[in-house]
N, CA, C and O atoms as a Tinker XYZ file with bonds, in Angstrom:
   296  protein
     1  N     46.980000  202.186000   79.540000    73     2
     2  CA    45.855000  202.694000   80.099000    64     1     3
     3  C     46.742000  204.102000   80.443000    63     2     4     5
     4  O     47.947000  204.188000   80.682000    81     3
     5  N     45.832000  205.056000   80.389000    73     3     6
     6  CA    45.874000  206.494000   80.750000    64     5     7
     7  C     45.171000  206.893000   81.690000    63     6     8     9
     8  O     43.969000  206.669000   81.543000    81     7
     9  N     45.603000  207.634000   83.016000    73     7    10
    10  CA    44.832000  208.154000   83.976000    64     9    11
    11  C     44.981000  209.888000   83.984000    63    10    12    13
    12  O     46.036000  210.515000   83.894000    81    11
    13  N     44.054000  210.261000   84.073000    73    11    14
    14  CA    43.695000  211.675000   84.152000    64    13    15
    15  C     43.158000  212.263000   85.415000    63    14    16    17
    16  O     42.247000  211.581000   85.883000    81    15
    17  N     43.436000  213.258000   86.056000    73    15    18
    18  CA    43.003000  213.915000   87.058000    64    17    19
    19  C     41.792000  214.821000   86.431000    63    18    20    21
    20  O     41.806000  215.326000   85.308000    81    19
    21  N     40.742000  214.918000   87.400000    73    19    22
    22  CA    39.494000  215.762000   86.868000    64    21    23
    23  C     39.473000  216.777000   87.915000    63    22    24    25
    24  O     38.839000  216.571000   88.950000    81    23
    25  N     40.327000  218.201000   87.659000    73    23    26
    26  CA    40.209000  219.187000   88.752000    64    25    27
    27  C     38.886000  219.565000   88.693000    63    26    28    29
    28  O     38.250000  219.261000   87.684000    81    27
    29  N     38.266000  220.272000   89.733000    73    27    30
    30  CA    37.108000  220.643000   90.090000    64    29    31
    31  C     36.180000  219.748000   89.839000    63    30    32    33
    32  O     35.278000  220.157000   89.108000    81    31
    33  N     36.098000  218.625000   90.215000    73    31    34
    34  CA    35.354000  217.823000   89.857000    64    33    35
    35  C     34.777000  217.523000   88.552000    63    34    36    37
    36  O     33.597000  217.178000   88.485000    81    35
    37  N     35.479000  217.620000   87.545000    73    35    38
    38  CA    35.181000  217.346000   86.374000    64    37    39
    39  C     34.661000  218.693000   85.554000    63    38    40    41
    40  O     34.543000  218.543000   84.338000    81    39
    41  N     34.371000  219.872000   86.054000    73    39    42
    42  CA    33.424000  220.852000   85.364000    64    41    43
    43  C     34.422000  221.503000   84.528000    63    42    44    45
    44  O     33.905000  222.467000   83.963000    81    43
    45  N     35.632000  221.358000   84.231000    73    43    46
    46  CA    36.538000  222.067000   83.490000    64    45    47
    47  C     36.438000  220.919000   82.234000    63    46    48    49
    48  O     36.864000  221.325000   81.152000    81    47
    49  N     36.123000  220.079000   82.258000    73    47    50
    50  CA    35.853000  219.005000   81.032000    64    49    51
    51  C     34.863000  218.047000   81.188000    63    50    52    53
    52  O     35.065000  216.923000   81.646000    81    51
    53  N     33.650000  218.539000   80.763000    73    51    54
    54  CA    32.264000  217.859000   81.134000    64    53    55
    55  C     32.179000  216.639000   80.799000    63    54    56    57
    56  O     31.291000  215.950000   81.299000    81    55
    57  N     33.063000  216.112000   79.898000    73    55    58
    58  CA    32.868000  214.801000   79.302000    64    57    59
    59  C     33.290000  213.741000   80.431000    63    58    60    61
    60  O     32.923000  212.571000   80.318000    81    59
    61  N     34.105000  214.185000   81.581000    73    59    62
    62  CA    34.261000  213.452000   82.556000    64    61    63
    63  C     33.070000  213.405000   83.667000    63    62    64    65
    64  O     33.192000  212.887000   84.777000    81    63
    65  N     31.954000  214.006000   83.194000    73    63    66
    66  CA    31.011000  213.851000   84.091000    64    65    67
    67  C     29.640000  212.976000   83.683000    63    66    68    69
    68  O     28.503000  212.977000   84.155000    81    67
    69  N     30.207000  212.303000   82.699000    73    67    70
    70  CA    28.642000  211.573000   81.912000    64    69    71
    71  C     28.483000  210.184000   82.574000    63    70    72    73
    72  O     27.987000  209.244000   81.953000    81    71
    73  N     28.874000  210.090000   83.729000    73    71    74
    74  CA    28.727000  208.641000   84.271000    64    73    75
    75  C     28.321000  208.846000   85.815000    63    74    76    77
    76  O     28.392000  209.880000   86.480000    81    75
    77  N     27.891000  207.619000   86.183000    73    75    78
    78  CA    27.415000  207.383000   87.699000    64    77    79
    79  C     28.285000  208.145000   88.546000    63    78    80    81
    80  O     27.813000  208.952000   89.347000    81    79
    81  N     29.748000  207.917000   88.414000    73    79    82
    82  CA    30.718000  208.449000   89.623000    64    81    83
    83  C     30.272000  209.751000   89.703000    63    82    84    85
    84  O     30.351000  210.137000   90.869000    81    83
    85  N     29.883000  210.498000   89.040000    73    83    86
    86  CA    29.725000  212.014000   89.000000    64    85    87
    87  C     28.822000  212.529000   90.621000    63    86    88    89
    88  O     29.057000  213.424000   91.433000    81    87
    89  N     27.824000  211.543000   90.546000    73    87    90
    90  CA    26.801000  211.695000   91.764000    64    89    91
    91  C     27.864000  211.547000   93.169000    63    90    92    93
    92  O     27.675000  212.266000   94.150000    81    91
    93  N     28.749000  210.748000   93.135000    73    91    94
    94  CA    29.561000  210.595000   94.363000    64    93    95
    95  C     30.422000  211.648000   94.480000    63    94    96    97
    96  O     30.860000  211.874000   95.608000    81    95
    97  N     30.893000  212.602000   93.239000    73    95    98
    98  CA    31.661000  213.640000   93.401000    64    97    99
    99  C     31.058000  214.602000   94.044000    63    98   100   101
   100  O     31.682000  215.270000   94.867000    81    99
   101  N     29.817000  214.817000   93.788000    73    99   102
   102  CA    28.813000  215.941000   94.145000    64   101   103
   103  C     28.789000  215.900000   95.789000    63   102   104   105
   104  O     28.820000  216.974000   96.391000    81   103
   105  N     28.738000  214.731000   96.475000    73   103   106
   106  CA    28.550000  214.551000   97.997000    64   105   107
   107  C     29.936000  214.209000   98.458000    63   106   108   109
   108  O     29.953000  213.511000   99.472000    81   107
   109  N     30.970000  214.498000   98.011000    73   107   110
   110  CA    32.425000  214.666000   98.318000    64   109   111
   111  C     32.868000  213.219000   98.572000    63   110   112   113
   112  O     33.626000  213.100000   99.534000    81   111
   113  N     32.505000  211.918000   97.806000    73   111   114
   114  CA    33.021000  210.843000   98.000000    64   113   115
   115  C     34.089000  210.444000   96.676000    63   114   116   117
   116  O     33.805000  210.503000   95.480000    81   115
   117  N     35.163000  210.098000   97.183000    73   115   118
   118  CA    36.073000  209.732000   96.126000    64   117   119
   119  C     35.702000  208.516000   94.994000    63   118   120   121
   120  O     35.527000  207.400000   95.485000    81   119
   121  N     35.584000  208.627000   93.696000    73   119   122
   122  CA    35.015000  208.037000   92.977000    64   121   123
   123  C     35.848000  208.032000   91.355000    63   122   124   125
   124  O     36.326000  209.065000   90.884000    81   123
   125  N     35.898000  206.880000   90.748000    73   123   126
   126  CA    36.652000  206.904000   89.364000    64   125   127
   127  C     35.599000  206.521000   88.302000    63   126   128   129
   128  O     34.529000  205.937000   88.474000    81   127
   129  N     36.230000  207.052000   87.007000    73   127   130
   130  CA    35.443000  206.819000   85.825000    64   129   131
   131  C     36.296000  205.959000   85.260000    63   130   132   133
   132  O     37.439000  206.389000   85.107000    81   131
   133  N     36.022000  204.620000   84.827000    73   131   134
   134  CA    36.621000  203.817000   83.904000    64   133   135
   135  C     35.878000  204.087000   82.526000    63   134   136   137
   136  O     34.667000  204.070000   82.308000    81   135
   137  N     36.981000  204.356000   81.610000    73   135   138
   138  CA    36.089000  204.943000   80.272000    64   137   139
   139  C     36.754000  204.315000   79.164000    63   138   140   141
   140  O     37.974000  204.156000   79.211000    81   139
   141  N     35.996000  203.895000   78.048000    73   139   142
   142  CA    36.562000  203.582000   76.721000    64   141   143
   143  C     36.363000  204.316000   75.663000    63   142   144   145
   144  O     36.453000  203.857000   74.524000    81   143
   145  N     36.042000  205.649000   75.953000    73   143   146
   146  CA    35.794000  206.833000   74.861000    64   145   147
   147  C     34.521000  206.363000   74.287000    63   146   148   149
   148  O     34.286000  206.882000   73.196000    81   147
   149  N     33.636000  205.533000   74.705000    73   147   150
   150  CA    32.052000  205.276000   73.958000    64   149   151
   151  C     31.523000  206.430000   73.274000    63   150   152   153
   152  O     31.088000  206.451000   72.123000    81   151
   153  N     31.611000  207.543000   74.221000    73   151   154
   154  CA    30.885000  208.636000   74.022000    64   153   155
   155  C     31.324000  209.283000   72.723000    63   154   156   157
   156  O     30.545000  210.077000   72.196000    81   155
   157  N     32.307000  209.066000   72.242000    73   155   158
   158  CA    32.951000  209.725000   71.027000    64   157   159
   159  C     33.123000  208.686000   69.664000    63   158   160   161
   160  O     33.592000  208.936000   68.554000    81   159
   161  N     32.467000  207.251000   70.294000    73   159   162
   162  CA    32.582000  205.980000   69.186000    64   161   163
   163  C     31.150000  205.708000   68.763000    63   162   164   165
   164  O     30.948000  205.538000   67.561000    81   163
   165  N     30.310000  205.658000   69.462000    73   163   166
   166  CA    29.083000  205.297000   69.629000    64   165   167
   167  C     27.828000  206.306000   69.424000    63   166   168   169
   168  O     27.279000  206.738000   70.437000    81   167
   169  N     27.367000  206.689000   68.163000    73   167   170
   170  CA    26.340000  207.837000   68.247000    64   169   171
   171  C     25.160000  207.615000   68.966000    63   170   172   173
   172  O     24.308000  208.494000   69.099000    81   171
   173  N     25.057000  206.438000   69.461000    73   171   174
   174  CA    23.673000  206.054000   70.192000    64   173   175
   175  C     23.749000  206.056000   71.555000    63   174   176   177
   176  O     22.815000  205.743000   72.293000    81   175
   177  N     25.242000  206.530000   72.043000    73   175   178
   178  CA    25.434000  206.542000   73.553000    64   177   179
   179  C     24.310000  207.338000   74.272000    63   178   180   181
   180  O     23.903000  208.375000   73.749000    81   179
   181  N     23.836000  206.937000   75.349000    73   179   182
   182  CA    22.781000  207.756000   76.134000    64   181   183
   183  C     21.697000  208.069000   75.202000    63   182   184   185
   184  O     21.153000  209.154000   75.408000    81   183
   185  N     21.277000  207.401000   74.269000    73   183   186
   186  CA    19.958000  207.914000   73.609000    64   185   187
   187  C     19.038000  206.958000   73.678000    63   186   188   189
   188  O     19.329000  205.905000   74.246000    81   187
   189  N     17.903000  207.126000   73.177000    73   187   190
   190  CA    16.945000  205.865000   73.068000    64   189   191
   191  C     17.334000  204.931000   72.291000    63   190   192   193
   192  O     17.010000  203.784000   72.601000    81   191
   193  N     18.166000  205.163000   71.017000    73   191   194
   194  CA    18.488000  204.443000   70.239000    64   193   195
   195  C     19.624000  203.394000   70.657000    63   194   196   197
   196  O     20.021000  202.476000   69.940000    81   195
   197  N     20.126000  203.730000   72.088000    73   195   198
   198  CA    21.322000  203.020000   72.775000    64   197   199
   199  C     20.629000  201.379000   73.250000    63   198   200   201
   200  O     20.086000  201.144000   74.329000    81   199
   201  N     20.792000  200.596000   72.351000    73   199   202
   202  CA    20.452000  199.315000   72.522000    64   201   203
   203  C     21.446000  198.199000   72.082000    63   202   204   205
   204  O     22.166000  198.269000   71.086000    81   203
   205  N     21.380000  197.052000   73.051000    73   203   206
   206  CA    22.416000  196.081000   72.828000    64   205   207
   207  C     23.027000  195.765000   71.431000    63   206   208   209
   208  O     24.229000  195.628000   71.208000    81   207
   209  N     22.008000  195.669000   70.517000    73   207   210
   210  CA    22.621000  195.600000   69.211000    64   209   211
   211  C     23.464000  196.694000   68.381000    63   210   212   213
   212  O     23.832000  196.563000   67.213000    81   211
   213  N     23.674000  197.696000   69.141000    73   211   214
   214  CA    24.506000  198.960000   68.728000    64   213   215
   215  C     25.937000  198.754000   69.575000    63   214   216   217
   216  O     26.845000  199.575000   69.444000    81   215
   217  N     26.067000  197.554000   70.480000    73   215   218
   218  CA    27.179000  197.645000   71.232000    64   217   219
   219  C     28.328000  196.861000   70.697000    63   218   220   221
   220  O     27.987000  195.790000   70.197000    81   219
   221  N     29.468000  197.097000   70.678000    73   219   222
   222  CA    30.594000  196.145000   70.478000    64   221   223
   223  C     30.939000  195.427000   71.658000    63   222   224   225
   224  O     31.429000  195.990000   72.636000    81   223
   225  N     30.707000  194.230000   71.608000    73   223   226
   226  CA    30.524000  193.151000   72.632000    64   225   227
   227  C     32.232000  192.675000   72.640000    63   226   228   229
   228  O     32.887000  192.338000   73.627000    81   227
   229  N     32.613000  192.755000   71.460000    73   227   230
   230  CA    34.140000  192.152000   71.434000    64   229   231
   231  C     35.159000  193.379000   71.877000    63   230   232   233
   232  O     36.205000  193.064000   72.444000    81   231
   233  N     34.929000  194.472000   71.680000    73   231   234
   234  CA    35.698000  195.422000   72.076000    64   233   235
   235  C     35.331000  195.556000   74.084000    63   234   236   237
   236  O     36.223000  195.613000   74.930000    81   235
   237  N     34.199000  195.570000   74.305000    73   235   238
   238  CA    33.806000  195.508000   75.572000    64   237   239
   239  C     34.610000  194.498000   76.326000    63   238   240   241
   240  O     35.098000  194.734000   77.432000    81   239
   241  N     34.734000  193.339000   75.676000    73   239   242
   242  CA    35.503000  192.275000   76.254000    64   241   243
   243  C     36.892000  192.690000   76.542000    63   242   244   245
   244  O     37.338000  192.546000   77.681000    81   243
   245  N     37.538000  193.145000   75.685000    73   243   246
   246  CA    38.887000  193.545000   75.645000    64   245   247
   247  C     39.341000  194.580000   76.658000    63   246   248   249
   248  O     40.393000  194.631000   77.295000    81   247
   249  N     38.237000  195.433000   76.651000    73   247   250
   250  CA    38.381000  196.657000   77.572000    64   249   251
   251  C     38.181000  195.981000   79.049000    63   250   252   253
   252  O     39.006000  196.246000   79.924000    81   251
   253  N     37.197000  195.201000   79.295000    73   251   254
   254  CA    36.895000  194.361000   80.697000    64   253   255
   255  C     38.423000  193.549000   81.026000    63   254   256   257
   256  O     38.983000  193.708000   82.111000    81   255
   257  N     38.915000  192.799000   80.099000    73   255   258
   258  CA    40.421000  192.150000   80.241000    64   257   259
   259  C     41.366000  193.103000   80.745000    63   258   260   261
   260  O     42.041000  192.893000   81.753000    81   259
   261  N     41.423000  194.168000   80.041000    73   259   262
   262  CA    42.377000  195.303000   80.355000    64   261   263
   263  C     42.347000  195.805000   81.942000    63   262   264   265
   264  O     43.407000  195.943000   82.553000    81   263
   265  N     41.296000  196.019000   82.453000    73   263   266
   266  CA    40.689000  196.732000   83.582000    64   265   267
   267  C     41.013000  195.394000   84.805000    63   266   268   269
   268  O     41.534000  195.589000   85.903000    81   267
   269  N     40.642000  194.311000   84.375000    73   267   270
   270  CA    41.054000  193.209000   85.330000    64   269   271
   271  C     42.507000  193.048000   85.538000    63   270   272   273
   272  O     43.066000  193.031000   86.635000    81   271
   273  N     43.096000  192.925000   84.313000    73   271   274
   274  CA    44.547000  192.597000   84.407000    64   273   275
   275  C     45.363000  193.854000   85.146000    63   274   276   277
   276  O     46.434000  193.631000   85.711000    81   275
   277  N     44.827000  195.082000   85.104000    73   275   278
   278  CA    45.405000  196.028000   85.882000    64   277   279
   279  C     45.090000  196.076000   87.423000    63   278   280   281
   280  O     45.927000  196.315000   88.294000    81   279
   281  N     43.806000  195.823000   87.620000    73   279   282
   282  CA    43.561000  195.788000   88.832000    64   281   283
   283  C     44.207000  194.656000   89.762000    63   282   284   285
   284  O     44.408000  194.797000   90.968000    81   283
   285  N     44.501000  193.514000   89.015000    73   283   286
   286  CA    45.187000  192.303000   89.477000    64   285   287
   287  C     46.920000  192.623000   90.046000    63   286   288   289
   288  O     47.477000  192.032000   90.971000    81   287
   289  N     47.533000  193.762000   89.151000    73   287   290
   290  CA    48.835000  194.280000   89.384000    64   289   291
   291  C     48.846000  195.434000   90.408000    63   290   292   293
   292  O     49.904000  195.759000   90.947000    81   291
   293  N     47.497000  196.156000   90.725000    73   291   294
   294  CA    47.591000  197.127000   91.595000    64   293   295
   295  C     46.899000  196.635000   92.762000    63   294   296
   296  O     46.815000  197.337000   93.771000    81   295
């Protein structure tokens, strides 16, 4: 896993503002974004065609397992 800081609440790199955590930043609450770069891998991301059949559930499972393993260690 790789972590990046998002200076200026992500305005310098708009891709880090693509999720729900951004509204917390806008109200000065600390928040994180866990991302598997879906916006670069799935052309349906946040479009009307973003339906369950376009998702890679196997990959989603692996990402979830990695996040849980990381959280247990920290």
